C-alpha positions, 0 to 999 in steps of 0.5 A: 135227336140232332147229331153232334158234329165234332169238327177237328181243325189241323192247320197253322193259321195262327191266332197269337196268344199274348206275350213275348220271348225275352232272352235268358242269362246273357247269351251262348258264344262259340269262337270256333264254330262256323258262324252258321252254327256258333253257339248252336243249343241242340237240346235242353232238359230239367234234371235235379231242378236245373235246366241243362243245355248241350251244344257247340259253344265255349262260353255262356253268359260270359262265362268259359263253358264248353259244350255243356252248361246248366241254369239255375234260374238265376245263373249259369254253371259249368259242367265238364264234358268232352265231346259234343252231345246232341240229346238228352233224356232223363232215365232212373234219376240220371241224365243221359247224354248221346253224342255226335262224337265217339267220346262223351264224358271222361270215357273214350268210344262211347256214344252215350254216357250218364251224368248223376249230378257229380260225375260221369259214367258210361252206360255199358259196352261201347256202341259201334256206328255203321259206316253205311251212313257216314253223314248221318248223326250217330244217335238219333233218338232216345226215348224212354218206354216203361223201364227201358231206355230205347236208343235209335240211330245208325247203330250197328252193334255194342260189344260183340252184338250186332243190332240194326239201328235200334237197342235198348238199356234196362238200367244195367245193360244194353239189350238187342231189340228185334230188327226193323228188317231182315236185311239189316242196314236200317237208321232209326230216326225216331221212337215213340210210344202210342197206345201201348205200342212202340212206333219206329220211324226210319229207313232201311237200305238194301244192298244196292243202295235202295232205300225203303222209308217208312213207320213201323209198330212193334207187335208180337215179336216183329215190326209191321210196316204201317206207313210205306214211303214216308219216314219223317224224323219226328213222331209225337204221341198225344193223347189219342193221336200219333202226329207223323211230320205232316200227317196225323195217323191212327195205330193202323197208320191211316189218316183219320178224317182230319183236315192235315196241317201244312208242312211238318212240325218237329219231334221236340215238344213240351207238355203243360197240363192237356196242352202240347207246345211244338215248333212251326214248320219254319222252325221260327215260332212256337205253336201250341195244341189243345186236346182237339188239335186246334193250333195256335200261335204262341208270342212272336215269330223269330226274325231270320236267321233263326231256328227253334231246335228245343223246348222245355218247361222249366219252374212253370215257364216255357223255354226255347233254344237252338240258333238264333242271335241274342238281341242284336249280337250276331255272335251269340245265341239266345235261350228265350223264355216266354213272359205271357201266360201259358194255357193250362187245362182243357175247357171240358163242357160244364162242371165235371169235378164231381164226375169221375171216369174210371178207369181212364185211359181204359180198354173200352170198358169203364165206369162213370161215377157222381151221377145224378137226377140232373142227367137223363141221356148219355151219348159217347161220340168218336173224334169225328162226331159219330155217335157209338152209344146212346141210352137214358141214364139209369137210377143211381149214382154210377153206370158202366159202358162198354165200347171195347169193339170201338177203334182205339182213341179219343171219345167224348162222354156227353152227358145231357138233361138239366145240365150238360157236362162232357168228359174225355175217354181214351181207349187204348 
């Protein structure tokens, strides 16, 4: 039997998907910020059917709007805000804003507030910021994991409780999370959920000022370092992959046998069916990855100067925002919409509609239903093309498989005979 090899190429040799970026809604302008940051848009988020943006600006589309606005697909609307926010996420039906000033919304000394579409309200007690990192943006990461909102940054406490760069909100109060180290003085740069684990990137500082960067995994009440001396600000969990800066990691922090891409990708991304959209190393173009992590260019590259800071899918269309000029007007920043066709779905080999794998993801024990006498052989391959299981198909319409001793990750179940079909299987 000839062994099937699946080769994953992870590089930025772009193949352009036809389409162009077009400006949305008249541009964003600031009369007070330095030229390099005029109209900066730090983040976008879809909430209650509208696209919200936050940044440092005082007009949008020629209308007075301060640092916070929303787009309904046709026109811009102002949303009242105090301070400057740099992160947005949706949690339990409310829009969460994290700021880099001590006042977000109408309440003083709150770096984090929530917006229900009508009014502002602080989450809970004041969050205090460590003075060890005065140049670092206070809130660096917001991530909803299960039923909790995790918050990371240079946070050292809330109320009368001290923390070490990481806390979470359970919907009613802040809660202290296990610290990254016993020495405290840690900054959390990003938070991700990966195969059921909480993964954190950051750095901890000793009393003599030495930095220990790394990526850690929360396990049984403590954080275990899985990647030393490497602490990018970005973590992306996609399918069975953990993409970290310029590397692809497995659950133990090791680098599988992939061809690494060059440069780093941003932690801002959007998902459309099975495709991931993220920002290229130079920050001037969007690339998309299929489930095999083959990256391709999407549309045109932005001219200098310019930098993409946020990506969002709104009303089925892909939007980007950041710091780049609005069609010939150097004082205005653009929000752009892609006017081409976005990739959708994964080209699993053969017609797989009658075949059901369940549960998927699984712990390695799963069943496939919908078999017929058209299939005589079955193989399960890992991401490197190694055959981890081979057998003849059994009589009947279903079969159970057990690969629970294999490592967590993405596998391919390949049925052959009178026809050939391949299905994705994820082991967590």
